[in-house]
C-alpha positions as CSV (number, residue, x, y, z in Angstrom):
1,M,0.0,0.0,0.0
2,T,1.3,3.4,-0.9
3,D,2.1,5.6,2.1
4,H,0.7,9.0,1.3
5,F,2.3,10.5,4.5
6,C,5.7,9.4,3.2
7,R,5.1,10.9,-0.2
8,F,4.3,14.3,1.4
9,G,7.1,14.0,3.9
10,I,4.9,14.2,7.0
11,D,4.4,12.1,10.1
12,R,1.7,9.5,10.3
13,T,-0.7,11.5,12.4
14,F,-4.5,11.9,12.5
15,A,-4.1,15.7,12.5
16,V,-2.0,17.6,9.9
17,D,-1.0,21.1,9.3
18,R,-3.3,22.0,6.4
19,E,-1.3,24.9,5.2
20,R,1.9,22.9,5.2
21,L,0.1,20.0,3.4
22,E,-1.2,22.3,0.7
23,L,2.2,24.0,0.2
24,R,3.8,20.6,-0.2
25,F,1.1,19.5,-2.6
26,H,1.9,22.5,-4.8
27,E,5.6,21.9,-4.6
28,L,5.2,18.3,-5.7
29,Q,2.8,19.2,-8.5
30,S,5.1,21.9,-9.8
31,H,7.8,19.3,-10.4
32,S,5.6,16.6,-11.8
33,H,2.7,18.3,-13.5
34,P,2.4,17.0,-17.1
35,D,2.4,20.5,-18.6
36,R,6.0,20.8,-17.5
37,H,7.0,17.8,-19.6
38,M,5.1,18.6,-22.8
39,T,8.4,18.5,-24.9
40,A,9.9,15.5,-23.1
41,E,9.9,11.9,-24.5
42,E,6.7,10.0,-24.4
43,A,7.9,7.8,-21.6
44,R,8.6,10.8,-19.4
45,R,5.3,12.4,-20.3
46,D,3.5,9.2,-19.2
47,Q,5.5,9.1,-16.0
48,A,4.6,12.7,-15.3
49,V,0.9,12.0,-15.8
50,A,1.2,9.0,-13.4
51,E,3.1,11.0,-10.8
52,S,0.6,13.8,-10.9
53,S,-2.3,11.4,-10.5
54,D,-0.6,9.8,-7.5
55,I,0.1,13.2,-5.9
56,N,-3.6,14.2,-6.4
57,S,-4.7,10.9,-4.8
58,A,-2.4,11.3,-1.9
59,Y,-3.6,14.9,-1.4
60,R,-7.3,13.9,-1.5
61,A,-6.6,11.1,1.1
62,L,-4.7,13.5,3.5
63,R,-6.5,16.8,3.3
64,E,-9.7,15.7,5.2
65,P,-9.8,14.1,8.6
66,L,-11.8,10.9,7.8
67,P,-10.0,9.8,4.7
68,R,-6.7,10.6,6.4
69,A,-7.7,8.5,9.5
70,R,-8.8,5.6,7.2
71,H,-5.5,5.7,5.4
72,L,-3.5,5.8,8.6
73,V,-5.1,2.8,10.2
74,E,-5.0,0.8,6.9
75,L,-1.3,1.5,6.6
76,Y,-0.8,-0.4,9.8
77,G,-2.9,-3.3,8.6
78,F,-6.3,-2.4,10.1
79,P,-8.6,-2.4,7.0
80,I,-11.9,-0.8,7.4
81,G,-13.5,-2.2,4.3
82,E,-17.1,-1.9,3.6
83,Q,-19.4,-2.5,6.5
84,K,-21.1,-5.7,5.7
85,S,-23.3,-6.0,8.8
86,V,-25.1,-3.7,11.2
87,P,-22.9,-2.8,14.2
88,P,-24.6,-4.3,17.3
89,S,-25.0,-0.9,18.9
90,L,-27.1,0.3,15.9
91,L,-29.3,-2.8,15.5
92,M,-32.4,-1.4,17.3
93,T,-32.1,2.0,15.5
94,V,-31.8,0.3,12.1
95,M,-34.8,-1.9,12.8
96,E,-36.8,1.2,13.9
97,A,-35.7,3.1,10.8
98,Q,-36.7,0.3,8.5
99,E,-40.1,-0.1,10.1
100,K,-40.8,3.7,9.9
101,I,-39.6,3.8,6.2
102,A,-41.9,0.9,5.4
103,E,-44.8,2.6,7.2
104,L,-44.2,5.8,5.3
105,E,-44.2,4.0,2.0
106,Q,-47.6,2.3,2.9
107,A,-49.2,5.4,4.5
108,A,-52.4,6.4,2.8
109,S,-53.2,9.8,4.3
110,H,-51.2,13.0,4.3
111,E,-51.6,13.2,8.1
112,E,-50.2,9.7,8.6
113,K,-47.2,10.5,6.4
114,E,-46.5,13.7,8.3
115,R,-46.7,11.8,11.6
116,I,-44.2,9.2,10.3
117,R,-41.9,11.9,9.0
118,R,-41.8,13.5,12.4
119,E,-40.9,10.1,13.9
120,L,-38.1,9.7,11.3
121,A,-36.9,13.1,12.2
122,S,-36.5,11.8,15.7
123,V,-34.5,8.8,14.4
124,A,-32.3,11.2,12.3
125,K,-31.6,13.3,15.5
126,E,-30.6,10.1,17.3
127,L,-28.2,9.2,14.5
128,Q,-26.7,12.7,14.6
129,S,-26.2,12.4,18.3
130,R,-24.5,9.0,17.9
131,R,-22.2,10.4,15.2
132,E,-21.2,13.2,17.5
133,T,-20.4,10.7,20.2
134,L,-18.3,8.6,17.8
135,D,-16.5,11.8,16.6
136,E,-15.6,12.7,20.2
137,E,-14.1,9.3,20.8
138,R,-12.3,9.4,17.4
139,L,-10.8,12.8,18.3
140,R,-9.7,11.6,21.7
141,I,-7.9,8.5,20.3
142,A,-6.4,10.6,17.5
143,G,-5.0,13.1,20.1
144,Q,-3.4,10.3,22.1
145,W,-1.9,8.8,19.0
146,D,-0.6,12.1,17.6
147,H,1.3,13.0,20.8
148,A,3.6,9.9,20.6
149,K,6.1,8.5,18.2
150,H,5.2,5.3,16.5
151,A,6.8,2.5,14.6
152,E,6.8,2.5,10.8
153,N,5.4,-1.0,10.5
154,A,2.6,-3.0,12.1
155,Q,4.9,-5.7,13.5
156,A,6.7,-3.2,15.8
157,L,3.5,-1.7,17.3
158,S,2.9,-2.1,21.0
159,S,-0.3,-3.8,22.3
160,E,-1.6,-0.3,23.3
161,E,-1.0,1.1,19.8
162,R,-2.7,-1.9,18.3
163,A,-5.7,-1.4,20.5
164,H,-5.9,2.3,19.5
165,L,-5.8,1.5,15.8
166,D,-8.2,-1.3,16.1
167,R,-10.7,0.9,18.0
168,M,-10.2,3.7,15.4
169,A,-10.9,1.3,12.6
170,R,-14.1,0.1,14.2
171,L,-15.2,3.7,14.9
172,L,-14.6,4.7,11.3
173,A,-16.6,1.7,10.0
174,E,-19.5,2.4,12.4
175,R,-19.4,6.1,11.4
176,A,-19.6,5.1,7.7
177,Y,-22.6,2.9,8.5
178,L,-24.2,5.8,10.4
179,E,-23.7,8.1,7.4
180,T,-25.5,5.6,5.1
181,L,-28.3,5.1,7.6
182,H,-28.7,8.8,8.1
183,W,-28.8,9.4,4.3
184,S,-31.5,6.7,4.0
185,V,-33.7,8.3,6.7
186,Q,-33.3,11.7,5.1
187,A,-34.2,10.3,1.7
188,A,-37.3,8.7,3.0
189,Q,-38.3,11.9,4.7
190,Q,-38.1,13.7,1.4
191,G,-40.1,11.0,-0.4
192,K,-37.1,9.5,-2.2
193,P,-36.2,5.8,-2.4
194,A,-34.4,4.7,0.7
195,F,-32.4,1.5,1.1
196,I,-31.0,0.3,4.3
197,Q,-28.7,-2.7,3.7
198,H,-27.3,-5.1,6.2
C-alpha cells in the first residue's frame, strides 16, 4: 500500500497542518505536472501523468480528517473495508428506521405521512447524536496517537498502539454505516427511495 504520508514527507498523524500540506502539494505538483513535460519523450510524459495522478490521490486522502484516518489505520494493517453487517450498537435503531420507512411507503393519508416523517426526524436526530459521540471518541484517540512517536510498521507496534488503531478502525466503520443510515432516513423523509442494507 502506498504511504501518502511518506510521499508528502509528513508524520503519520491523524491531524495535519493543512497549510503545510497544501504547500507541499503545490511543490510536488510543480515538479511533476504533465504541462512541464510537454516536450519530453513519451515515456517521461507518461511518467509525469502517473506521478501527478498519484500526488492528487495522496492529497485527497490526506486533506480531510476521515479519509486521512482511514489511510493511517489501513497503513498499519487495520482495514476498514465496507461495513457488511449492522454494528450491534445500531441494530435497534436500524430496525426502527426500516419499520418507519416501510410505514411511510404504505401510509395512505397526508396526516399519517406527516406523523411518520416526524418520527423519522427523531431517528435522524438520534443518528446525529451517535455520530457526534463517535467523533468525540475518534478525536480523543487521535489526540493520544498524535502525541507519541510510533513504529513505521505494524509488527513493531505495542499492544496499546494496536488497541488504539483497532478501535479507530471500528469507529470509522461504524461512522460510515451511520452516514449511510442517516442518508436513507433523510431520503425517506423527502419522499425519495431509501435502502438500508445489512
